Residue frames relative to the residue before (quaternion, step in Angstrom):
aa qw qx qy qz dx dy dz
M 1.0000 0.0000 0.0000 0.0000 0.00 0.00 0.00
A 0.3525 -0.7452 0.5270 0.2065 3.55 -0.70 1.01
R 0.1200 -0.7762 0.6142 0.0770 3.60 -1.02 0.76
F 0.1445 -0.7939 0.5893 0.0399 3.52 -0.93 0.92
L 0.2261 -0.7291 0.6325 0.1315 3.55 -1.17 0.76
L 0.2130 -0.7862 0.5701 0.1072 3.53 -0.60 1.15
D 0.2324 -0.7594 0.5973 0.1125 3.57 -0.92 1.01
P 0.3000 -0.8088 0.4845 0.1451 3.56 -0.53 1.19
T 0.4707 0.6764 -0.4546 0.3380 3.61 1.20 0.10
G 0.5380 -0.6602 0.4339 0.2941 3.55 -1.20 0.35
E 0.2500 0.7879 -0.5306 0.1877 3.59 1.05 0.68
R 0.4022 -0.7281 0.5110 0.2169 3.53 -1.02 0.89
T 0.7216 0.3490 -0.1893 0.5671 3.55 1.21 -0.63
I 0.4035 -0.7108 0.5213 0.2455 3.59 -0.80 0.97
I 0.1287 -0.7718 0.6210 0.0460 3.56 -0.82 1.06
E 0.3573 -0.7334 0.5444 0.1949 3.52 -0.74 1.07
R 0.0445 -0.7982 0.6007 -0.0013 3.57 -0.71 1.07
V 0.3398 -0.7388 0.5493 0.1926 3.56 -0.90 0.88
R 0.4218 -0.7026 0.5136 0.2542 3.53 -0.88 0.93
L 0.3806 -0.6985 0.5523 0.2495 3.53 -0.99 0.81
P 0.5543 -0.6094 0.4187 0.3822 3.59 -1.07 0.55
R 0.4952 -0.6440 0.4959 0.3066 3.57 -1.14 0.67
P 0.4872 -0.6373 0.4877 0.3444 3.60 -1.02 0.62
A 0.5809 -0.6108 0.4274 0.3270 3.52 -1.16 0.68
T 0.7907 0.0353 0.0083 0.6111 3.57 1.14 -0.69
L 0.4335 -0.6753 0.5222 0.2885 3.58 -1.24 0.41
V 0.4558 0.6851 -0.4540 0.3418 3.60 1.24 -0.14
G 0.8269 0.1889 -0.1760 0.4995 3.54 -0.80 1.05
Q 0.5451 0.5963 -0.4204 0.4130 3.63 1.20 -0.11
T 0.2600 -0.7193 0.6148 0.1923 3.54 -1.21 0.54
I 0.1281 -0.8330 0.5383 -0.0003 3.50 -0.40 1.33
G 0.2415 -0.7593 0.5888 0.1362 3.59 -0.73 1.06
L 0.1581 -0.7539 0.6331 0.0767 3.52 -0.95 0.98
L 0.1408 -0.8130 0.5647 0.0160 3.58 -0.49 1.29
D 0.1822 -0.7566 0.6243 0.0681 3.55 -0.62 1.21
I 0.2621 -0.7997 0.5181 0.1530 3.56 -0.54 1.10
S 0.5210 -0.6910 0.3574 0.3510 3.58 1.37 0.26
K 0.4041 0.6430 -0.5268 0.3817 3.56 1.02 0.91
P 0.6390 -0.5470 0.3600 0.4035 3.60 -1.05 0.58
R 0.8692 0.1231 -0.1654 0.4495 3.52 -1.08 1.02
G 0.3917 0.7059 -0.4948 0.3216 3.58 1.22 0.19
N 0.6362 0.5360 -0.3298 0.4463 3.58 1.07 -0.70
V 0.5940 0.5582 -0.3618 0.4524 3.60 1.13 -0.58
F 0.6408 0.5172 -0.2945 0.4850 3.54 0.98 -0.87
L 0.7024 0.4728 -0.2696 0.4588 3.56 0.83 -1.01
D 0.5843 0.5577 -0.3826 0.4486 3.65 1.09 -0.63
R 0.6760 0.4822 -0.2902 0.4756 3.61 0.87 -0.90
L 0.6418 0.5298 -0.3077 0.4613 3.55 0.96 -0.93
E 0.6496 0.5176 -0.3229 0.4537 3.59 0.88 -0.92
Q 0.6208 0.5451 -0.3365 0.4519 3.60 0.94 -0.85
H 0.6794 0.4974 -0.2767 0.4630 3.59 0.86 -1.03
L 0.6793 0.4967 -0.3014 0.4483 3.59 0.88 -0.97
V 0.6417 0.5126 -0.3336 0.4628 3.60 0.94 -0.77
E 0.6185 0.5388 -0.3329 0.4651 3.61 1.06 -0.73
L 0.6921 0.4584 -0.2634 0.4915 3.59 1.13 -0.67
G 0.6276 -0.5977 0.3163 0.3859 3.61 1.25 0.13
A 0.5305 0.6311 -0.4168 0.3829 3.59 1.22 0.24
G 0.3864 -0.6507 0.5880 0.2856 3.53 -1.25 0.38
V 0.1647 -0.8043 0.5667 0.0700 3.59 -0.99 0.76
R 0.0804 -0.7521 0.6531 0.0365 3.51 -1.12 0.84
R 0.2507 -0.7883 0.5477 0.1250 3.60 -0.90 0.93
Y 0.0597 -0.7694 0.6356 -0.0187 3.50 -1.11 0.87
S 0.0863 -0.7839 0.6099 0.0780 3.59 -1.29 0.45
K 0.3915 -0.6701 0.5768 0.2551 3.51 -1.13 0.74
P 0.5453 -0.6226 0.4287 0.3623 3.61 -1.03 0.54
T 0.7917 -0.0301 0.0291 0.6094 3.58 1.14 -0.62
F 0.4711 -0.6875 0.4659 0.2973 3.56 -1.06 0.64
T 0.5903 0.6262 -0.3536 0.3666 3.61 1.25 -0.25
K 0.7528 0.2896 -0.1669 0.5671 3.58 1.28 -0.26
P 0.5998 -0.5308 0.4308 0.4158 3.59 -1.23 0.38
A 0.6274 -0.5191 0.4263 0.3938 3.51 -1.34 0.43
P 0.5299 -0.6245 0.4505 0.3554 3.60 -0.98 0.78
V 0.6626 -0.5389 0.3678 0.3679 3.56 -1.21 0.64
D 0.6704 0.4993 -0.3198 0.4460 3.59 0.90 -0.85
L 0.6315 0.5126 -0.3326 0.4773 3.60 1.06 -0.70
R 0.6583 0.5035 -0.3196 0.4593 3.59 0.91 -0.81
H 0.6297 0.5279 -0.3192 0.4721 3.58 1.07 -0.75
E 0.6488 0.5218 -0.3176 0.4539 3.55 0.96 -0.91
I 0.6591 0.4991 -0.3041 0.4733 3.57 0.90 -0.88
A 0.6806 0.5027 -0.2913 0.4464 3.61 0.87 -0.93
T 0.7191 0.4301 -0.2633 0.4781 3.61 1.02 -0.64
Q 0.7448 0.4237 -0.2245 0.4639 3.60 1.14 -0.45
C 0.7698 0.3500 -0.1581 0.5098 3.58 1.24 -0.41
T 0.3580 -0.7084 0.5613 0.2345 3.56 -1.20 0.56
L 0.7796 0.1269 -0.0734 0.6088 3.61 1.20 -0.46
V 0.1307 -0.7905 0.5921 0.0863 3.63 -1.17 0.47
I 0.0734 -0.7491 0.6569 0.0444 3.52 -1.19 0.76
E 0.1889 -0.7884 0.5802 0.0786 3.54 -0.87 1.01
A 0.3284 -0.7492 0.5438 0.1876 3.62 -0.91 0.88
L 0.0359 -0.8063 0.5904 -0.0061 3.57 -0.82 0.97
A 0.3343 0.7684 -0.4898 0.2406 3.60 1.04 0.70
D 0.2123 -0.7290 0.6322 0.1540 3.54 -1.36 0.40
């Protein structure tokens, strides 16, 4: 069965990205939860954080200043250096 990963960015040229292997467990992982600042994204992330902590993960929360632009470079660097996994909220 073929599986496809859809990239929601506005790139005109398709860039092939290799999926990284999933961790065997979430215990001990530091998961960054990125709120892109759309309405109710924080509600989804609140519930997700609760579940991840129950599974043994550490959680760090981040927010973009606005959903209309990519995350600032310094925010992306902070997430990359502090987290082993990232989940982004896209709820309305």
